[in-house]
C-alpha positions in Angstrom: -39.2 44.1 43.3 -38.3 41.5 45.6 -40.7 39.1 44.3 -39.3 39.5 40.9 -35.9 38.6 42.1 -37.2 35.7 44.2 -38.5 34.0 40.7 -35.9 35.5 38.4 -33.1 33.3 39.7 -34.9 30.0 39.5 -36.2 30.8 36.0 -32.7 31.5 34.9 -31.4 28.2 36.2 -34.4 26.5 34.6 -33.7 28.0 31.3 -30.0 27.1 31.5 -30.8 23.5 32.3 -33.3 23.2 29.4 -30.6 24.9 27.2 -28.0 22.2 28.3 -30.3 19.4 27.6 -31.0 20.4 24.2 -27.5 20.5 23.4 -26.9 17.4 24.8 -29.8 15.4 22.8 -28.5 17.2 19.4 -24.9 16.0 19.1 -23.6 17.5 15.7 -21.5 14.3 15.2 -24.1 11.9 15.4 -25.0 12.3 11.7 -21.4 12.3 10.3 -20.7 9.6 7.7 -17.3 8.1 8.2 -15.2 6.6 5.3 -15.0 2.9 4.9 -12.0 1.3 6.6 -10.7 0.5 3.0 -7.7 2.8 2.2 -7.5 3.5 -1.4 -3.9 3.3 -2.8 -2.5 5.0 -5.7 0.1 3.5 -7.8 2.8 5.9 -8.3 4.9 6.3 -11.6 8.1 4.4 -10.9 9.9 6.9 -13.0 8.6 9.9 -11.2 10.1 11.7 -8.4 7.3 10.5 -6.0 7.7 6.9 -7.2 11.6 6.9 -7.0 11.5 8.4 -3.6 8.8 5.8 -2.2 10.6 2.8 -4.0 14.3 3.5 -3.7 15.4 6.9 -1.8 13.4 6.6 1.4 13.6 2.9 2.2 17.2 2.4 0.8 19.1 5.5 1.1 17.4 7.6 4.0 18.6 5.3 6.6 20.6 6.1 9.9 24.0 7.3 9.2 23.6 7.6 5.3 21.2 10.3 3.7 19.2 11.0 6.7 19.7 14.6 6.9 23.3 14.4 8.3 24.8 15.2 4.9 23.7 15.9 1.3 21.9 14.7 -0.6 19.2 14.4 1.9 16.5 11.6 1.1 14.3 12.0 4.0 11.4 13.9 2.0 10.5 14.2 -1.7 11.6 18.1 -1.5 14.8 17.6 0.2 15.6 14.8 -2.3 15.0 17.2 -5.3 16.5 20.2 -3.6 19.8 18.5 -2.7 20.4 16.5 -6.0 19.1 18.3 -9.3 21.7 20.9 -10.4 24.1 20.6 -7.3 27.7 20.0 -7.6 28.9 16.6 -6.5 31.3 16.7 -3.6 33.5 14.1 -5.3 33.8 13.9 -9.1 34.6 10.8 -11.2 38.4 10.2 -11.9 38.3 11.8 -15.3 36.8 14.9 -14.0 33.8 14.9 -16.5 31.1 14.2 -13.9 30.7 17.2 -11.6 26.9 17.3 -10.9 24.9 15.1 -8.6 22.1 15.1 -11.2 22.1 16.9 -14.8 18.5 17.2 -15.7 18.1 15.5 -19.1 21.5 13.5 -19.0 21.8 10.5 -16.7 25.4 9.8 -18.3 26.6 13.0 -16.7 24.9 12.6 -13.2 27.2 11.6 -10.3 24.1 9.8 -8.9 24.2 7.1 -11.5 27.9 6.9 -11.6 27.8 6.2 -7.6 25.1 3.6 -8.2 26.9 1.6 -10.9 30.8 2.3 -10.4 33.3 2.3 -7.5 34.5 5.9 -7.0 38.1 5.8 -6.1 38.9 7.1 -2.4 35.2 6.7 -1.5 33.1 4.4 0.6 32.2 2.2 -2.6 29.2 1.7 -4.8 25.9 3.0 -3.3 24.0 1.9 -1.3 26.6 0.9 1.1 24.0 -1.0 3.3 20.6 -1.9 2.5 17.8 -1.7 5.1 15.5 -4.8 5.6 12.5 -3.1 4.1 14.4 -2.1 0.9 14.1 -4.5 -2.2 17.3 -2.8 -3.7 19.0 -6.1 -4.0 16.1 -7.8 -5.9 15.2 -4.9 -8.2 18.7 -3.0 -8.5 18.7 -3.1 -12.2 15.0 -1.8 -12.5 15.6 0.8 -10.0 18.7 2.2 -11.7 16.9 2.3 -15.1 13.9 4.1 -13.4 16.2 6.7 -12.0 18.0 7.0 -15.5 14.6 7.5 -17.0 13.6 10.2 -14.6 16.9 12.1 -15.2 16.7 11.8 -19.0 13.2 13.1 -18.9 14.4 16.2 -17.3 14.6 15.2 -13.5 11.4 17.0 -13.1 10.2 18.0 -9.4 6.7 16.3 -9.7 5.3 18.4 -7.0 5.5 21.5 -9.4 4.2 19.4 -12.2 
């Protein structure tokens, strides 16, 4: 029995050593195929919620001190943009009292968002956006951006995430 114990420990250690060498020689990550460095870009529909968020709301409106989550509407994400605009009562209505909702799905003319982008609301801070970030193309494409927002609203202000 003592002879068996004498040889059992070295055999066990030899077995462990051989097992470790096999694993080290067979790295499971060696055969992975990595994607090329080229990143495929997808052109978003400029009149979809995703396109509007990418082109307008995130670079132009979700800046510090504005619609960055400190108050609604919140333009930090696509979801927060939709959930704080569509079907929500505007904090301030137009002077006539006719426009009361931030975004009325299907009716851009009844949506405060369009009013705030095109008219100076009395007793407010002015026409939106109040300031433009350096990475925003709002000044160069203002008319196009407003037309795209109107088209999205008039098409039902769909939450593209849901379809």
